[in-house]
DRENPA-3360 file (N, C-alpha, C; in nm, 2 decimals, always signed):
BEGIN
1 = XXXXXXXX = -0.64/+1.08/-4.34/-0.61/+0.94/-4.36/-0.46/+0.91/-4.37 ~ -0.40/+0.98/-4.46/-0.25/+0.97/-4.48/-0.21/+1.09/-4.57 ~ -0.08/+1.11/-4.57/-0.02/+1.22/-4.65/-0.01/+1.16/-4.80 ~ -0.08/+1.23/-4.89/-0.07/+1.19/-5.03/+0.04/+1.27/-5.11 ~ +0.05/+1.39/-5.06/+0.15/+1.48/-5.13/+0.22/+1.56/-5.02 ~ +0.35/+1.54/-5.00/+0.42/+1.61/-4.89/+0.43/+1.76/-4.91 ~ +0.43/+1.83/-4.80/+0.44/+1.97/-4.81/+0.46/+2.02/-4.67 ~ +0.44/+2.15/-4.65/+0.46/+2.21/-4.51/+0.34/+2.30/-4.48;
9 = XXXXXXXX = +0.30/+2.30/-4.36/+0.20/+2.39/-4.31/+0.25/+2.46/-4.18 ~ +0.20/+2.57/-4.16/+0.25/+2.65/-4.04/+0.13/+2.70/-3.96 ~ +0.16/+2.74/-3.84/+0.05/+2.79/-3.76/-0.02/+2.91/-3.83 ~ -0.15/+2.91/-3.83/-0.23/+3.01/-3.90/-0.26/+2.98/-4.04 ~ -0.20/+2.88/-4.10/-0.24/+2.83/-4.23/-0.38/+2.78/-4.23 ~ -0.45/+2.80/-4.34/-0.59/+2.75/-4.35/-0.58/+2.62/-4.43 ~ -0.67/+2.53/-4.39/-0.68/+2.40/-4.46/-0.82/+2.40/-4.51 ~ -0.83/+2.38/-4.64/-0.96/+2.38/-4.71/-0.99/+2.25/-4.78;
17 = XXXXXXXX = -1.11/+2.19/-4.76/-1.15/+2.07/-4.83/-1.19/+2.11/-4.97 ~ -1.12/+2.06/-5.07/-1.16/+2.09/-5.21/-1.26/+1.99/-5.26 ~ -1.24/+1.87/-5.23/-1.34/+1.76/-5.27/-1.33/+1.65/-5.17 ~ -1.44/+1.58/-5.16/-1.44/+1.45/-5.08/-1.45/+1.34/-5.17 ~ -1.33/+1.27/-5.19/-1.33/+1.16/-5.29/-1.42/+1.05/-5.25 ~ -1.44/+1.02/-5.13/-1.53/+0.91/-5.08/-1.63/+0.98/-4.98 ~ -1.74/+1.04/-5.04/-1.83/+1.11/-4.96/-1.89/+1.03/-4.84 ~ -1.91/+0.90/-4.86/-1.97/+0.82/-4.76/-1.87/+0.80/-4.64;
25 = XXXXXXXX = -1.74/+0.82/-4.66/-1.64/+0.78/-4.56/-1.56/+0.91/-4.52 ~ -1.57/+0.95/-4.40/-1.49/+1.05/-4.34/-1.42/+1.00/-4.22 ~ -1.32/+1.06/-4.17/-1.24/+1.01/-4.06/-1.32/+0.99/-3.94 ~ -1.42/+1.08/-3.91/-1.50/+1.06/-3.79/-1.58/+0.93/-3.80 ~ -1.64/+0.91/-3.91/-1.72/+0.78/-3.93/-1.64/+0.66/-3.91 ~ -1.52/+0.66/-3.98/-1.44/+0.54/-3.97/-1.39/+0.52/-3.82 ~ -1.35/+0.63/-3.76/-1.30/+0.62/-3.62/-1.40/+0.57/-3.53 ~ -1.53/+0.61/-3.55/-1.64/+0.56/-3.46/-1.66/+0.41/-3.48;
33 = XXXXXXXX = -1.65/+0.37/-3.60/-1.67/+0.23/-3.63/-1.56/+0.14/-3.57 ~ -1.44/+0.20/-3.57/-1.32/+0.12/-3.53/-1.31/+0.13/-3.37 ~ -1.33/+0.25/-3.32/-1.28/+0.27/-3.18/-1.39/+0.31/-3.08 ~ -1.52/+0.31/-3.12/-1.62/+0.36/-3.02/-1.64/+0.26/-2.91 ~ -1.60/+0.13/-2.93/-1.62/+0.03/-2.83/-1.49/-0.01/-2.76 ~ -1.39/+0.08/-2.77/-1.26/+0.04/-2.72/-1.19/+0.15/-2.64 ~ -1.08/+0.12/-2.58/-1.00/+0.23/-2.51/-0.89/+0.28/-2.60 ~ -0.91/+0.28/-2.73/-0.81/+0.32/-2.83/-0.69/+0.24/-2.83;
41 = XXXXXXXX = -0.70/+0.11/-2.80/-0.58/+0.02/-2.80/-0.55/-0.03/-2.94 ~ -0.61/+0.02/-3.04/-0.59/-0.02/-3.18/-0.63/-0.17/-3.20 ~ -0.73/-0.21/-3.13/-0.79/-0.35/-3.15/-0.94/-0.33/-3.14 ~ -1.00/-0.36/-3.25/-1.15/-0.35/-3.26/-1.21/-0.47/-3.18 ~ -1.29/-0.45/-3.08/-1.34/-0.56/-3.00/-1.46/-0.62/-3.07 ~ -1.54/-0.54/-3.14/-1.66/-0.59/-3.21/-1.69/-0.49/-3.32 ~ -1.76/-0.54/-3.42/-1.79/-0.45/-3.53/-1.93/-0.39/-3.51 ~ -1.94/-0.26/-3.51/-2.07/-0.20/-3.49/-2.14/-0.15/-3.62;
49 = XXXXXXXX = -2.07/-0.17/-3.73/-2.13/-0.13/-3.86/-2.19/-0.24/-3.93 ~ -2.22/-0.22/-4.06/-2.28/-0.32/-4.14/-2.16/-0.41/-4.20 ~ -2.19/-0.53/-4.23/-2.09/-0.62/-4.28/-2.03/-0.57/-4.41 ~ -2.10/-0.52/-4.50/-2.05/-0.47/-4.63/-1.95/-0.35/-4.61 ~ -1.96/-0.28/-4.50/-1.88/-0.17/-4.47/-1.73/-0.21/-4.45 ~ -1.71/-0.33/-4.40/-1.57/-0.37/-4.38/-1.50/-0.38/-4.51 ~ -1.56/-0.44/-4.61/-1.49/-0.44/-4.74/-1.48/-0.30/-4.81 ~ -1.59/-0.22/-4.79/-1.58/-0.09/-4.85/-1.46/-0.01/-4.79;
57 = XXXXXXXX = -1.44/-0.02/-4.66/-1.33/+0.05/-4.60/-1.20/+0.00/-4.65 ~ -1.19/-0.13/-4.66/-1.06/-0.19/-4.71/-1.03/-0.16/-4.85 ~ -1.14/-0.12/-4.93/-1.12/-0.09/-5.07/-1.08/+0.06/-5.09 ~ -1.08/+0.14/-4.99/-1.04/+0.28/-5.00/-0.89/+0.29/-5.02 ~ -0.84/+0.32/-5.14/-0.69/+0.33/-5.16/-0.62/+0.43/-5.08 ~ -0.69/+0.54/-5.05/-0.63/+0.65/-4.98/-0.61/+0.62/-4.83 ~ -0.68/+0.53/-4.78/-0.67/+0.49/-4.64/-0.54/+0.41/-4.61 ~ -0.46/+0.46/-4.52/-0.33/+0.39/-4.50/-0.35/+0.26/-4.44;
65 = XXXXXXXX = -0.25/+0.17/-4.46/-0.25/+0.04/-4.40/-0.22/+0.05/-4.25 ~ -0.13/+0.13/-4.21/-0.09/+0.14/-4.07/-0.20/+0.21/-3.99 ~ -0.24/+0.15/-3.89/-0.34/+0.19/-3.79/-0.48/+0.20/-3.85 ~ -0.50/+0.17/-3.97/-0.64/+0.16/-4.02/-0.67/+0.03/-4.08 ~ -0.62/+0.00/-4.20/-0.65/-0.12/-4.27/-0.59/-0.24/-4.19 ~ -0.47/-0.23/-4.14/-0.42/-0.34/-4.06/-0.50/-0.38/-3.94 ~ -0.55/-0.28/-3.87/-0.64/-0.30/-3.76/-0.77/-0.37/-3.80 ~ -0.82/-0.33/-3.91/-0.95/-0.39/-3.96/-0.92/-0.54/-4.00;
73 = XXXXXXXX = -0.81/-0.56/-4.07/-0.77/-0.69/-4.12/-0.75/-0.78/-4.00 ~ -0.68/-0.73/-3.90/-0.66/-0.81/-3.78/-0.79/-0.85/-3.71 ~ -0.88/-0.75/-3.71/-1.01/-0.78/-3.65/-1.08/-0.89/-3.72 ~ -1.08/-0.88/-3.86/-1.15/-0.98/-3.94/-1.09/-1.12/-3.91 ~ -0.96/-1.13/-3.91/-0.89/-1.25/-3.88/-0.91/-1.31/-3.75 ~ -0.94/-1.23/-3.65/-0.96/-1.27/-3.51/-1.10/-1.24/-3.46 ~ -1.20/-1.23/-3.55/-1.33/-1.18/-3.51/-1.40/-1.26/-3.41 ~ -1.40/-1.39/-3.42/-1.48/-1.48/-3.33/-1.42/-1.46/-3.19;
81 = XXXXXXXX = -1.29/-1.47/-3.17/-1.23/-1.45/-3.04/-1.26/-1.31/-2.98 ~ -1.25/-1.21/-3.06/-1.27/-1.07/-3.01/-1.41/-1.06/-2.97 ~ -1.51/-1.10/-3.05/-1.65/-1.09/-3.01/-1.68/-1.17/-2.89 ~ -1.62/-1.29/-2.87/-1.64/-1.37/-2.76/-1.59/-1.30/-2.63 ~ -1.47/-1.24/-2.64/-1.42/-1.16/-2.53/-1.50/-1.04/-2.50 ~ -1.56/-0.98/-2.60/-1.64/-0.86/-2.58/-1.77/-0.90/-2.50 ~ -1.83/-1.01/-2.54/-1.95/-1.06/-2.48/-1.92/-1.10/-2.33 ~ -1.81/-1.16/-2.31/-1.77/-1.20/-2.17/-1.75/-1.07/-2.09;
89 = XXXXXXXX = -1.69/-0.97/-2.14/-1.66/-0.85/-2.07/-1.79/-0.78/-2.04 ~ -1.88/-0.77/-2.13/-2.01/-0.71/-2.11/-2.09/-0.79/-2.00 ~ -2.09/-0.92/-2.01/-2.15/-1.00/-1.91/-2.09/-0.98/-1.77 ~ -1.96/-0.97/-1.76/-1.90/-0.95/-1.63/-1.94/-0.81/-1.57 ~ -1.95/-0.71/-1.66/-1.99/-0.58/-1.61/-2.13/-0.58/-1.57 ~ -2.22/-0.65/-1.64/-2.36/-0.66/-1.60/-2.37/-0.73/-1.46 ~ -2.29/-0.84/-1.44/-2.30/-0.91/-1.32/-2.25/-0.82/-1.20 ~ -2.15/-0.74/-1.22/-2.10/-0.65/-1.12/-2.20/-0.55/-1.08;
97 = XXXXXXXX = -2.27/-0.49/-1.18/-2.37/-0.39/-1.15/-2.50/-0.45/-1.10 ~ -2.52/-0.57/-1.12/-2.65/-0.63/-1.08/-2.63/-0.70/-0.94 ~ -2.51/-0.71/-0.89/-2.49/-0.79/-0.77/-2.44/-0.72/-0.65 ~ -2.47/-0.59/-0.63/-2.42/-0.52/-0.51/-2.47/-0.58/-0.38 ~ -2.59/-0.63/-0.39/-2.65/-0.69/-0.27/-2.61/-0.83/-0.24 ~ -2.53/-0.89/-0.33/-2.49/-1.03/-0.32/-2.37/-1.04/-0.23 ~ -2.32/-0.93/-0.17/-2.21/-0.93/-0.08/-2.25/-1.02/+0.04 ~ -2.16/-1.10/+0.09/-2.19/-1.17/+0.21/-2.22/-1.08/+0.32;
105 = XXXXXXXX = -2.30/-1.11/+0.42/-2.33/-1.03/+0.53/-2.20/-1.00/+0.61 ~ -2.11/-1.09/+0.61/-1.99/-1.06/+0.68/-1.90/-0.96/+0.61 ~ -1.91/-0.96/+0.48/-1.84/-0.86/+0.40/-1.90/-0.72/+0.42 ~ -2.03/-0.72/+0.43/-2.10/-0.59/+0.46/-2.06/-0.54/+0.60 ~ -2.05/-0.63/+0.69/-2.02/-0.60/+0.83/-1.88/-0.53/+0.84 ~ -1.78/-0.59/+0.76/-1.65/-0.54/+0.76/-1.65/-0.40/+0.70 ~ -1.73/-0.38/+0.59/-1.74/-0.25/+0.53/-1.79/-0.15/+0.63 ~ -1.90/-0.18/+0.70/-1.96/-0.09/+0.79/-1.86/-0.06/+0.91;
113 = XXXXXXXX = -1.78/-0.16/+0.95/-1.68/-0.14/+1.05/-1.58/-0.04/+1.01 ~ -1.53/-0.06/+0.88/-1.43/+0.03/+0.83/-1.48/+0.18/+0.82 ~ -1.61/+0.19/+0.78/-1.67/+0.32/+0.77/-1.68/+0.38/+0.91 ~ -1.72/+0.31/+1.01/-1.73/+0.36/+1.14/-1.60/+0.40/+1.20 ~ -1.49/+0.31/+1.17/-1.36/+0.35/+1.22/-1.31/+0.48/+1.15 ~ -1.34/+0.49/+1.02/-1.30/+0.62/+0.96/-1.36/+0.74/+1.01 ~ -1.49/+0.73/+1.05/-1.57/+0.84/+1.10/-1.51/+0.87/+1.24 ~ -1.47/+0.77/+1.32/-1.42/+0.80/+1.45/-1.29/+0.87/+1.44;
121 = XXXXXXXX = -1.20/+0.83/+1.35/-1.07/+0.89/+1.33/-1.09/+1.04/+1.28 ~ -1.19/+1.06/+1.19/-1.21/+1.20/+1.14/-1.26/+1.28/+1.26 ~ -1.35/+1.23/+1.34/-1.41/+1.30/+1.45/-1.30/+1.34/+1.55 ~ -1.21/+1.24/+1.57/-1.10/+1.27/+1.67/-1.01/+1.39/+1.62 ~ -0.99/+1.40/+1.49/-0.91/+1.51/+1.44/-0.98/+1.64/+1.45 ~ -1.11/+1.63/+1.43/-1.19/+1.76/+1.43/-1.20/+1.81/+1.57 ~ -1.22/+1.73/+1.67/-1.24/+1.77/+1.81/-1.11/+1.80/+1.88 ~ -1.00/+1.75/+1.84/-0.87/+1.77/+1.91/-0.78/+1.86/+1.84;
% end
């Protein structure tokens, strides 16, 4: 989460977990909640956890403000807009995957023409 006591470590040093202060929360779980729906742009597009988990995470004193709490606070402050954008993005992706046959026949003709031209060029190189 963050450095609580500065020190040094070197290659080959062992790191041992002595206690888990917040057993429910580990870095993997928090990272999945924050970034599983994103490209790691430090903006949460939608919340995939439970509502009460937002406050639980914000109440962890050992969790740093930078890149963790500030990202979550920003999401809470802009939640409606982020979730609207997320829904629009998902709808666009669904439309793209569901409409391959909606290409105009002229667009398909041009596509086939390009493919045929490419095959002719390849054949010319192979035979000459």
